[in-house]
N, C-alpha and C positions, 0 to 999 in steps of 0.2 A: 503493500501498497504506499510504498514511498512515492510514487508518483506526484507530481505537484500539479494542484487542480483546481480552477477557481471555485472560490464558494460562491454559491448562488441561495439568494434567498428568497421567496415569494411569501406574499401576505404579511408584509412588515415583521418577518422573522420566525411567521407561523411554523414555515417548512423551512428547513437549511438542507443542500445536499454539499456535497464536497468537504463537509467537516470530519471532526470525528468520529461521529457517532453513523452506524447504518442508518439511510433513510429509506421510507416505504409509501409508494404510492402503490395504492388499491382499489378494488371495487368493482361493481361487475362489468359486462362489457357494454350494454346500454341501459340508458336511463328507463327505468320501468315506472310503474304509480308511484306516486309521490311518496305517500308515508311508508311503502318500503324502501324505497329508496335511501330516506332519510333514516329510518331503523338500522340499515346494513351500514350506512355510515357509521353512526353511533356507536355500533357493535365492534367496526372496525377500530376505532378511535380509542375505545375502550383497551381494545388489545394491545394498540400500540402503546397507549397512553402508561399503562402496566409495564411493557418492557424500554421504556426512554426511548423511542423510536422517534424520529421527525416523522410525520403522517400527512397526505397530500391525496383526498377522496378522487380518484377518476370514474368518470364514467361517458359515454359517448351519447350525443343527441341524436346521430347520425350514422352510423357504417355504411358508407356511399359504396364498399367495393365488397358487395356480398356476392356470393358463388352464381346464386341464379336471380330470377327477378322474384322470385316468390320468398326469398332470404328476409329473413326481419332485419330491419335498418335502426327500430327505433321509434320515437314517436315524433322526431322530425323536430327542427330547428328554434321553432317558436316555442312547442310545450316543452320539450326537453331543456333548453336553457332557461326555462320559468321553476322547472321542476330542481334544476341544478342553483339556478340562486337562491331558490328557499331555501335547501339545504345548508348552503353557505352560510345566509343569513340566522337561520336556526341551530346549526351547531359552532358556529367561526371557524369551519375548519376551511383551510385553502382546497381548490377545485382547479382539476386536469381535465380538459376537454379536449378533441382532435377537432381541427379544421379540414375541410376536404376542397372550398374553392375561396377563390378570395373574396367572395360577394359573404363569407360568412363571416370573415375574420374581426372585423369590428364588433360586429354582434356579440361575437365567443367572447372576445377580451373585456365587455362592460361587464362579465358575470365571471367568468376565469381566471385564477390567478396564474394559470399557466396553463400555454397551448400548446398543443400537439401535433406535429406532423405526421401523419399515417408513414407507414415503412414504403409501400408503392407510390409513395410521393413525396419521398427525399431528395429529388432532384428538380422538383418543382420552382422554377427561380421564381417566379412572380408571386405563389403561394410562402417561400420560405422569405422573401421581400417584406412581404405585406404583414407577416407575423413579426419579422423583425421590427418591424415601424410602429407595432404598438407598445415598444417598451417592455413589454412583459418576458419571462424568462419563457424560453421554447424549447420541448424536449423534440429532439429529432429521432425516428424510430430508422435503424440503418435498414435499408432497402433488402429484400432477402435476393437480390443480385447483386449487391454492394461489396466493396474490398472497403475494411474497416479505415482503413488510410483514406478511404475516398472522402469521408466523414467530414473532413478538413475544408473541402470544397462546401457540402451545405452549411455549416456553421459560417460560413467568410458569407454567404450572401445573407444570413442572417443578421450576420456583423456590417452589411455594407454600410447600414444606417444609424450605426455607434450604437447597436444591440448587442452586446458580447454576452448576453447571460444565456447561454448554450447548454444542454446536456445533449448526454447519446442515450439510447438504450439497445441495446442487444436485443434479439428476438427471433435467429436462423436465418441458415441460407439455404437455399432452395437445393435441394439432392436429388436430384431425378427427378420424375413425378409425384405428386400427393405425398411431398416429403418435407422436412426441413431436418438440418444436422448444424449442430453451433462449434463453432471452433474456437475455444477458451484465448486463442491468443490474440481473438479481436479486444479483447477486454482490457490488458493493458497496452495494446497498441492505441486503438481509442483516448485511453487517459493519458498517454503520453503525448497528447495532440493539445491537451490542457484542461479540458473542460469533464466535468463528472459522467459517471458512466455508470446506468443502470442495467439490469438483467432482467429481461421479462420469462419468466421460467414458465407462464403458461402458454403465449404464444410459442415459444419454441417449440412445445413437444405437438403444435397442432399438426394435421395434415390436410392440408389444402385442396378444397373442394375433394377431399377424400370419401365425401358420402355420395356423390355424384351433383346434388344440387346444393349441398353446405359443406363447409367441414368438417374432418373429425379430428381426431385427437387421441394422444396416449399420456391420459392423466396421471398413470402411474411414476412417469419419469419427470413428473415436475420437481420432487425433492430432488433427485438426487445429481439431477443439472443445476440446481440451484444453489447445493452444496458446493457442489465443484466452482461455482462461477466464483461463489463467495470465497474461497480457496485463490482462486486466482486472481481477485481482486477488482471491486466492485462500491462504488459509492453507496447502492441503493438498489432497492428490488421492487421489480414492477410484477403484481400478482391480478390477476381477474380472479375475485372470489367471488361466491353466491352459496346463502345457505342450501338450496337445492340446484346443485350444477344440469342436472339431468331434465328439469324441468326450465331451465334457462331460456329465456327467447333465442338466444344464439350462444356459439363459442362453449356448450356445456362441455365436450369432452372433454375441453383440454381446461377447464375452470378446475381451480381449486376451491372443495368443501368449505364453510366456514369453521366448521368444527378442527379443522386443520391446523388453522392458521397459527395458531399461539404454538403447536409445536414445532411447526416450520421454522416461525420467526427464532423460535428462542435455540435452536441448534444454528441455525446462522449467525446469528449474535454470537455463542461459544468460538465461531470460525472464524469469525469478524477479528474476534478480540485475540487470537493465537498469531493470526497474520498480522495484525500491528504490531505484535511483540516480537515479531520474529522479521522486520522490515528497518 
């Protein structure tokens, strides 16, 4: 963990990544009913607080890159952002959500504390420029097609307007058809660029379009990959979490059940402390 990375704060220091503590970004794939979304945010926050982890709640108001037309996308930007705003106001938690088009950026920035660039769009220049222009921290997911060193170019697009509050998220690399593999070398390579790095252990076990009209997943590999990533050196973890993944609107096969979250994070924190002592 010796690589120097910039410290990024969101929501006036309520969420810090790049510091001494392992950070957590977690939540469901998409925004669901308001009461459910708020309750889940509060449950994850309670676990994170008990473990002294900086926590940012994530959920998408619209997932525009579904496998098929009928794929669950979420409630859409107006309703979805309204729910996220209500969660943030009620809980005081920082909020992260992703943007797919430049026309969504200003509305999302009015609600979210961190904007996320989806992996498929990590080279979309206009989207990166627009996100950077908000002056909000920007989480860029590394494309399934991208080399870790190439993320320097994406960060420079965000920073072109003076915003260097950038973080990267590793989420696996395309490996043949309907499969991903994680090259753990990518984590120190991206950290060496000077930006905090998150590891998305849930999307990394996704089987893209593996069920024909939707993606599959291998949930049983979330925990081993997460352990390996923390040992390799990361600044935070990105996890899609749900009380009942098998009934979630989307991404269920690769989501972590809420009941397993504390155990997974406790192990991650133990490994993180060992890594800090050894570097």
